[in-house]
C-alpha positions in Angstrom: -18.7 -2.7 -150.8 -19.1 -6.1 -152.4 -22.6 -7.5 -151.6 -21.2 -10.8 -150.4 -18.8 -9.0 -148.0 -21.8 -6.9 -146.8 -23.8 -10.0 -146.2 -21.0 -11.7 -144.3 -20.4 -8.7 -142.1 -24.2 -8.3 -141.4 -24.5 -12.0 -140.5 -21.3 -11.8 -138.3 -22.8 -8.8 -136.5 -25.8 -10.8 -135.7 -23.7 -13.8 -134.7 -21.6 -11.8 -132.2 -24.7 -10.5 -130.4 -26.3 -14.0 -130.4 -23.2 -15.5 -128.8 -23.3 -12.9 -126.0 -27.0 -13.4 -125.5 -26.7 -17.2 -125.2 -23.5 -17.3 -123.1 -23.3 -18.0 -119.4 -19.4 -17.8 -119.3 -17.7 -14.4 -119.2 -15.0 -15.3 -121.7 -17.7 -16.5 -124.3 -19.7 -13.3 -123.7 -16.5 -11.2 -124.2 -15.8 -13.1 -127.5 -19.3 -12.3 -128.7 -18.9 -8.6 -127.9 -15.5 -8.6 -129.8 -17.0 -10.4 -132.9 -19.9 -7.9 -132.8 -17.4 -4.9 -132.7 -15.1 -6.2 -135.4 -18.1 -6.9 -137.7 -19.6 -3.4 -137.5 -16.3 -1.5 -138.2 -16.3 -2.3 -142.0 -20.0 -1.4 -142.2 -19.3 2.0 -140.5 -16.4 2.8 -142.8 -18.3 1.8 -146.0 -18.8 5.4 -147.0 -15.1 6.1 -147.6 -15.6 9.6 -146.2 -13.2 11.4 -143.8 -16.0 11.8 -141.2 -16.9 8.1 -141.4 -13.2 7.1 -141.0 -12.9 9.4 -138.0 -16.0 8.1 -136.4 -15.0 4.5 -137.0 -11.6 5.0 -135.5 -13.1 6.7 -132.4 -15.6 3.9 -132.0 -12.9 1.2 -132.2 -10.8 2.9 -129.6 -13.7 3.4 -127.2 -15.0 -0.2 -127.6 -11.5 -1.6 -127.3 -11.0 0.3 -124.1 -14.3 -1.0 -122.7 -13.5 -4.6 -123.9 -10.0 -4.5 -122.2 -11.5 -3.3 -119.0 -14.2 -5.9 -119.1 -11.7 -8.7 -119.7 -9.5 -7.5 -116.8 -12.5 -7.3 -114.5 -13.7 -10.8 -115.5 -10.2 -12.2 -114.8 -10.1 -10.5 -111.5 -13.6 -11.9 -110.6 -12.4 -15.4 -111.5 -9.3 -14.9 -109.4 -11.3 -13.7 -106.4 -14.3 -16.0 -106.6 -12.9 -19.0 -108.5 -15.8 -18.9 -111.0 -16.3 -17.6 -114.6 -20.1 -17.7 -114.5 -21.9 -14.4 -115.3 -24.5 -15.0 -112.6 -21.7 -15.6 -110.0 -20.2 -12.1 -110.3 -20.5 -11.2 -106.6 -17.3 -9.4 -105.5 -17.9 -5.7 -105.4 -14.7 -4.5 -107.1 -14.9 -6.5 -110.3 -18.7 -6.0 -110.3 -18.2 -2.2 -110.3 -15.6 -2.4 -113.1 -17.7 -4.7 -115.3 -20.7 -2.3 -114.9 -18.5 0.7 -115.8 -17.1 -1.1 -118.9 -20.5 -2.1 -120.1 -21.8 1.4 -119.5 -19.0 2.7 -121.7 -20.0 0.3 -124.4 -23.6 1.4 -124.2 -22.9 5.1 -123.8 -24.5 5.6 -120.4 -23.6 9.0 -118.8 -21.1 10.1 -117.7 -19.3 7.7 -120.1 -21.5 9.0 -123.0 -19.3 11.7 -124.7 -18.3 9.4 -127.6 -21.8 8.6 -128.8 -23.0 12.0 -130.2 -19.7 12.6 -132.0 -19.6 9.2 -133.6 -23.3 9.3 -134.6 -22.6 12.6 -136.4 -20.0 10.9 -138.6 -22.2 8.0 -139.7 -25.1 7.8 -142.1 -28.6 7.2 -140.9 -28.6 3.4 -141.5 -25.5 2.9 -139.4 -26.9 5.4 -136.8 -30.0 3.2 -136.5 -27.8 0.0 -135.9 -25.6 1.9 -133.4 -28.6 3.1 -131.3 -30.6 -0.2 -131.4 -28.9 -3.5 -132.3 -25.6 -2.5 -130.6 -27.3 -2.0 -127.3 -28.7 -5.5 -127.0 -25.6 -7.5 -126.1 -24.2 -5.1 -123.3 -27.8 -4.7 -122.1 -28.2 -8.5 -121.7 -25.0 -8.7 -119.6 -26.1 -5.8 -117.3 -29.5 -7.4 -117.1 -27.8 -10.5 -115.7 -25.4 -9.0 -113.2 -27.9 -6.2 -112.0 -25.6 -4.0 -110.0 -28.5 -2.1 -108.4 -27.1 1.1 -106.6 -24.5 2.0 -109.3 -26.9 1.3 -112.1 -29.5 3.7 -110.6 -26.9 6.4 -110.2 -25.8 6.0 -113.8 -29.4 5.9 -115.0 -30.4 9.1 -113.3 -27.3 10.9 -114.6 -28.1 9.6 -118.2 -31.7 10.9 -118.0 -30.4 14.4 -116.9 -27.5 14.6 -119.4 -29.6 13.1 -122.2 -32.1 15.9 -121.7 -29.7 18.7 -121.3 -27.3 17.7 -124.1 -29.9 17.6 -126.8 -31.3 21.1 -126.2 -28.7 23.1 -128.2 -28.3 20.7 -131.1 -29.2 21.3 -134.7 -28.0 18.0 -136.2 -30.6 15.2 -136.1 -28.1 12.4 -135.5 -26.7 14.2 -132.4 -30.2 14.8 -131.1 -31.1 11.1 -131.6 -27.8 10.2 -129.8 -28.8 12.2 -126.7 -32.3 10.7 -127.0 -30.7 7.3 -126.9 -28.7 8.3 -123.7 -31.9 9.5 -122.0 -33.9 6.4 -122.9 -31.0 4.1 -121.7 -31.3 6.0 -118.4 -35.0 5.1 -118.1 -34.2 1.4 -118.9 -31.7 1.1 -116.1 -33.5 3.2 -113.6 -35.9 0.3 -112.9 -33.6 -2.7 -113.6 -32.9 -3.4 -109.9 -36.6 -3.6 -109.0 -38.3 -5.0 -112.2 -35.8 -6.3 -114.8 -38.7 -7.4 -117.1 -40.0 -3.9 -117.3 -36.5 -2.7 -118.3 -36.5 -5.2 -121.1 -39.9 -4.1 -122.3 -38.7 -0.5 -122.3 -35.8 -1.5 -124.5 -38.1 -3.2 -127.0 -40.4 -0.2 -127.2 -37.5 2.2 -127.6 -36.1 0.1 -130.5 -39.5 0.1 -132.2 -39.9 3.9 -131.9 -36.3 4.6 -133.0 -36.7 2.3 -136.0 -39.8 4.3 -137.0 -38.1 7.7 -136.7 -34.8 6.7 -138.4 -36.7 5.2 -141.3 -38.8 8.4 -141.7 -35.6 10.5 -141.8 -34.0 8.1 -144.3 -37.1 8.3 -146.6 -36.9 12.1 -146.4 -33.1 12.2 -146.6 -32.9 14.7 -143.7 -29.9 15.1 -141.4 -30.5 18.6 -139.8 -33.3 20.6 -138.4 -33.6 23.0 -141.3 -34.1 20.3 -143.9 -37.2 19.1 -142.0 -39.1 22.2 -143.1 -39.2 21.0 -146.8 -40.2 17.4 -146.1 -43.9 18.2 -146.4 -43.4 18.6 -150.2 -41.9 15.2 -150.6 -44.1 13.1 -148.3 -47.1 14.9 -146.8 -48.7 11.9 -145.1 -45.4 10.8 -143.5 -44.7 14.4 -142.4 -48.0 14.4 -140.6 -47.2 11.2 -138.8 -43.6 12.1 -137.8 -44.5 14.6 -135.1 -46.6 11.9 -133.5 -43.5 9.6 -133.5 -41.5 12.3 -131.9 -44.1 12.9 -129.2 -44.2 9.1 -128.6 -40.4 9.2 -128.0 -41.0 12.1 -125.6 -43.5 9.9 -123.7 -46.8 11.8 -124.2 -50.1 10.0 -123.8 -52.0 8.5 -125.5 -49.0 7.3 -127.6 -47.0 4.1 -127.0 -44.0 5.9 -125.6 -46.0 6.9 -122.5 -46.4 3.3 -121.4 -42.8 2.5 -120.2 -42.4 5.9 -118.5 -45.7 5.5 -116.8 -44.9 2.0 -115.5 -41.4 2.9 -114.4 -42.6 5.9 -112.4 -45.3 3.7 -110.9 -42.7 1.1 -109.8 -40.3 3.7 -108.4 -43.2 5.2 -106.4 -44.1 1.7 -105.1 -40.5 1.2 -103.9 -40.6 4.6 -102.1 -38.1 6.3 -104.4 -40.3 9.4 -104.8 -37.4 11.9 -105.2 -35.8 9.7 -108.0 -39.2 9.4 -109.7 -39.8 13.1 -109.5 -36.3 14.0 -110.9 -36.7 11.5 -113.8 -40.2 12.9 -114.6 -38.9 16.5 -114.6 -35.9 15.6 -116.7 -38.2 14.0 -119.3 -39.5 17.5 -120.0 -36.0 18.5 -121.2 -36.1 15.7 -123.8 -39.7 16.6 -124.7 -38.5 20.2 -125.5 -36.1 19.1 -128.3 -38.7 16.7 -129.7 -41.1 19.6 -129.8 -38.4 21.7 -131.6 -38.3 19.0 -134.4 -42.1 18.9 -134.5 -42.2 22.7 -134.9 -39.7 22.8 -137.7 -41.4 20.0 -139.5 -45.0 21.1 -139.3 -45.1 24.8 -138.5 -42.5 26.2 -140.9 -44.2 25.2 -144.2 -45.1 27.6 -147.1 -45.6 30.5 -147.4 -42.6 30.8 -145.0 -39.2 31.1 -146.7 -36.9 28.1 -146.4 -33.2 28.5 -146.2 -32.6 24.9 -147.3 -31.9 23.8 -150.9 -35.0 22.1 -152.4 -34.4 18.5 -153.4 -35.7 16.5 -156.4 -39.1 15.0 -155.8 -38.7 11.5 -157.3 -40.9 8.4 -156.9 -40.0 6.5 -153.8 -38.9 2.9 -154.4 -38.4 1.9 -150.8 -40.3 -1.0 -149.2 -42.9 0.8 -147.0 -44.5 -2.1 -145.1 -41.9 -2.3 -142.3 -42.1 1.4 -141.6 -45.9 1.4 -141.8 -46.0 -1.5 -139.2 -43.5 0.2 -136.9 -45.3 3.5 -137.0 -48.6 1.9 -136.2 -47.1 0.1 -133.2 -45.3 3.3 -132.1 -48.5 5.2 -132.0 -51.3 2.8 -131.0 -50.0 0.2 -128.5 -51.1 2.0 -125.4 -54.6 0.4 -125.3 -52.8 -2.9 -124.9 -51.1 -1.7 -121.6 -53.2 -4.1 -119.4 -51.9 -7.1 -121.4 -48.3 -5.6 -121.4 -48.4 -5.1 -117.6 -49.7 -8.6 -117.1 -46.8 -10.1 -119.1 -44.3 -7.8 -117.4 -45.4 -8.3 -113.8 
């Protein structure tokens, strides 16, 4: 792809999300989502590979369906209430349809089936964008309408399916897709009670996912077997990656423990004890497949025989400062939890 076209598409991708974030009118928010979708399609298909073409086509069809449903629901809301303001979406029928359409855009269960399949057809850079940046605009709209009961139901379903779905996977991109589904569930589980905590969970998830995807890109690994030879290429990074995975799993004393801890605390305060218990037990399912990756990366090194083809060990010319900063934040932000709780509450 021409560098100028790549720059234009990247800037347009950011513009679409920014328009949605700044809008208070449903039509303007919808336009921002469409600009965002149309800008990412050329970036997804940049590889000129049949799998990338298939994934891009599926992504377009799913997002177009969600966008059409969203526009129909917005028009119905304007017809019933006489207002186009996002904050004035009060009628239950269009509110439910809008929540469903935005859940389809995000990949919340049970509208999640497209995400692992599309992730598998993309490279790691586009997978990173799909699981982080593309979540921001729909999240901001759900943040504003805050359809409490339905969001809690979708969130709990996402936590369960995100944990179960990743158990039997061997491809890292599919595992990270199910990880994304589970983390989205945690974000929306608490949005009806404490929206600011939900936003903080999204930011911490983006930071942890950025660290892990960059690690996988540096190692050029796309399946579990290829993790076993990463220690020969980057020993220090291989030692840190299990900690990133355990942080995503939510183990103390790592940063990923903070949002889960605060969400469970808030649910308990609101007397949703059964929901909190179910979510905490479902987190163990996600932790299992993170531990599988940790095992393959650290406990299958020489003298064990590797079935994967050894790769050339060349000097790394990537800029390492962003990944160093993100890994540090992924592992060491828990001591700042009193400050974080003060800002959130």
